[in-house]
N, C-alpha and C positions, 0 to 999 in steps of 0.2 A: 505493500500499499504505500502512496505517495502521500504521507500525512502532512495536512496543512500546518504549516509553521509561520512564524512571523515573516520570514523571507517571502513566503509564498504570496503574500499579500503586496509585495513589491514596495520596498522602501517607505513605508508608511505606518502608522499605529492603527491597528484595526481594533475590533471588538474586546478582544481578551485584554489587549494593553489597556483599553480603557477602564475595564473593571479593575485590572490590577493596580493602575497607576493613580486614576484620578482621586481616589480617597487619600492617598498618600500626600496629596497637595492641599487636602483641605483643612484648614485651620478651624477646627468645629468650635473652639472656645470663641473666636471673633466671627465665625461663619464667614470666612473668606476663602476663595480659591484662586491661587496662583499657579497657573499651568505654564510649562516650558513652551517655547514657540515651535512646535513640532508639526509634522506634515500628518494630517488625519485623515483616514478613510471613512466612509460613511457608518460603518459599525462603531467607531469610536465616537463619531458625532452624535449619533443616536444615543449611546450611552451616557455621553457628556450632558447632553440636553435633558435626559430622564433624572440624572443624578442631580443636576442644578434644581430643577423643578421640585423633586422629591425633599431635598433639603432646604428649600425655600431661600436660596442664596440670592441677595439682591444684586442688581446689575452693577452697582457701584463696588461691589466686593469680588468681583469677577475679573481675572484676567485671562482672556481666552487666547489659545494659541491661533496665530494667524488673524489677527483683529479684523483686519479689511476682508480676508476671505470670510470669516464668519458674519460680516456684516452683509456681504454680498448673497450670502446663501439663507440669510433671514433668521440666523440664530437668536439674535437679542429680539427680533419681531415675534417669534415663535414663543420665546421665554417669558419677555416682559411687556410685549405689546407695543414696543418702541421700535420705530424704523428710521435710523438715522442715515442710511446709506444715501448719499447725495447723488449717485450716479444711476444711469439706467441699467437695468439688468440685462444686457443684450445677450447673454449666453443662457439665461434661465430658460428651461424647455429645450435647449439644444444640448448642453453638456451637463446640467444639473436641475433637480427640482429644489424649490425652497424647502427648508426644514418645516415640517408641520406638525402642529400640536394636535393630538386627538383626545379632546377634552369634553365632547358632547356628542350626542347621536348626529346631530346635523354636521358637526365638524368631522365626523368618520365619514360621511357620505361625501362631503366636500373634498376631504383629503383623497379619498378613493379615486374620484374623479379627476382630481389634479395630478396625483402621482401617476395614474394610468396613461393619462394625456401625455405627461412629461416621458414615460416609458416609449409610447408609441414614436413621439418626436425625437428622442435619444437614439433610437434604433433605425427606424425607417420612416423619416419625415415625409418623403414623397410618395408614399403608398397610401391607397385607400383600403386595400385588403392585406391583412398582415398575415405572417407565418403563424402556424399553430403555436409555436413556442411563446411568440409574444401574447397572443389571446389567452393561452393558458395562465401565462404570468400574471396578466391583468385580473383573471379570476381570483387566483391565489392572494393577490396583494389586497383585494377587496375583503377577503375572508379573514386575512390575519388582522387587518385594521379593525374589522368588527369584532374579532376575539379580544383584542387589546381592552377594548372598553366594556363588553360584556362578561369577561373573565377576569381580568386584572382589578377591575374596579378602581382604575387609576388613569391619570392622564398619561398617554404614550406619545412618542415622537418617531416620525418616519423621516427618510431621506433617501434619495435616489442620485446616482452619479455615474457618468460615463467617462472612462479613462482608457488611455491607449494600453494594448497589451504590449509589455516589454520586447524589444527585438523583433518588431514587426513593421517598423518605419511607419507607423500609424495607419497601417492597412486593415488592422483589426482592433476591436476595442472591447473591454469589459463592460457589463452593464451590472452595476452593484446597487443592491437595495437593502436598507437597514431599518429596524425597528425595534424600540426598546420602551419598557415601562418599569416602575418601581412598585407593581401592584402585588397580587397575592402569590404569583408563581405558580407553577404547575403542582408542586406537593401539597400545598394548602388548599388549593381549589379542587384537587381530588378527594383529599380528606374531607373537605367540607360537603362534597357532593356524596360522600360515602362509598368511595370506589374502594373495594377490598384488595389487599395483596400488595399494596404500595408502600414500601418500607423506606425509601431513600429518593433523592431528587433524579438519581439516573434511572430508577425503576419509573418515576413519573414521566421522564422525558421518553422513554421507551414505550409507554403506554399511550402518550399523546400523538405520537408519529405513526401509530398502527391505525390502518385504515379502518373505518368503522367506530373507532372508539371516540366518544365525546361526552364531557360532564354535562353538556347541555342538550343531550338527545330527549326526545320527547318522553321516553319512559323514565328519565330522572328529573324532569321538569317539576318544579312545585307550582302546581296550578293555582295555589293561594298567593303565589309570589306578586307584590304589589308593582303596578306599571308605572314607570316614571313619565313625567309630563314631557313633552317634545324640548322645552327650553330649559330643562334641569342640567345643571352644571355641579360637579363636586360629589361629597359624600352622600350616602344614602340618607334622605330626610326621615326614614322610617327607622333609623337604627340599626346596629350591626346584627341584631337577631332576626331581622325579617327579611326574607328572600326578596329580591328585586329583579323585575324582568324589564329589560330597557326596550326591546322590540319584540314583535312576534315573528316566530318561525323563520329566523334567520340565522341561528346558530347550528349549522348542520355538521360542525366538526371536521370539515374537509380541508380546512386550509393547510394544515401541517402535512397531512397524508399525501396531499397534492403537490406541496412544496417539495416533499421527499421524491416523489415521482418526477418531478421537473428536474431536480438536481441529478437523478438518475439517468433520465432520457437525455438530457441536453449536456451532460458532462460539467455540471455545475459544482460549485464549492460552497459550503454552508457551515456557519458557526451558530449553535443554538445554546445559549447559556441561561441556566436558572439554578438559584442556590449554590451549591457548591461544586457543580460539575459543568462542563461544557461539551456538548455533542459535536463532533466534527466529521463532516461528510465530504468526499471527494468523489464524484460520480456514484459509484456502487458501494465504495469502502466507507466504512462507518467506524468511528473509534470514540471514546470518552476520555477526556483529561479532566484532572480535578482544578479547580480553582482555589489559589491561595486566598484570594479576598472573594467571598461569597457574593452573589448579586441577588438583591431582593428584586423579585419579579421576574421578567422574561426579556432577554435580548437576543435578536437575530440578525445576522448579516449573512447575504448570499449574493453571489456573483456568478455571471455567464459570460461567455464569449459571444458577442453579437453573431459571428459567423456560425456557432454552433445553434443559437437560436433561430437563424433564418432558415434552417433545415425543417421542412414540413415532415412530421411523423404521424403516419396513420394510426388512428386510435380505433381498434375494432372490438373494444370492450364496450357492449351497449349500457351496462350499468354505469360505467365511467362516464359515458357520454351523457346519460341522464342526470347524474351528479353536477357535471359541469353546466348544463342547461338549467338546473335548478338555481345554481350560483348566479348564472347569467340573469335569470328572472329576477332573483333577489336585488342584484345590482342595478337593474333596470336596463341590462344590455340586450343586444338583439340575438 
């Protein structure tokens, strides 16, 4: 197996770096964060945004890596609602999406439309019909966004970036998508849902990536769960002991299983961290590595070569087709 290591993400800090490093630069007594001026990949950026938001670090107490770059990708706007970037973002939608906060049901829907539009523009801007890899990735992004809000009970952040594959003279590019929250995490969510046999964070990941498993399936839904109003933001107004249903019939549990299929089919690379462990996937190869600094919540970073995503793959599994069509219907797709 060609295990994913820091160098494999090409001379930049990724998701695992963010989890291991960011907390070390956080002065909790003063609630100040002063980070080195490092080059950061989307996984690091999503983790950074979730960490700052979770710890309620004010803007004046944050020294972000690559201040101008962070302004350009909208990090301060996503975190503190302030956009002081004085230039036109000519490359947004061409080379990157804006950092997007998933803080309400409406924000999730907006983020899904925005990120997926960017993915299409980042990969094949001149097409009206897209390869199956792009279409399937769009479906998965929507489900992952939705799951952050419905499962994590916490504001999440997502970001997408296109960057050149090393040693290809810019003839091929990676598309990297990342998402992170500081919510419940898989283990707490499965224990809350009463799933038996889950003893560790690794067990929880293995259960969640298996097709057909979902803590939100109909047979596990609490029909007495309270429905949130559309404009609701923040923690449950009903208290921690009351089940909450944010939306009806949209938690099909397909996001992670389909993401794993995409990584397998299109030779992608994936990092998925929760608690004290990180799943590392390189195509069909899977392994787990311990996290010295645990991550509260879930953090995901995946990347694909655009050349691999451009190859249409026939899907002759009727059940999978029906599941994908269900996601498309829920996301308002065609």
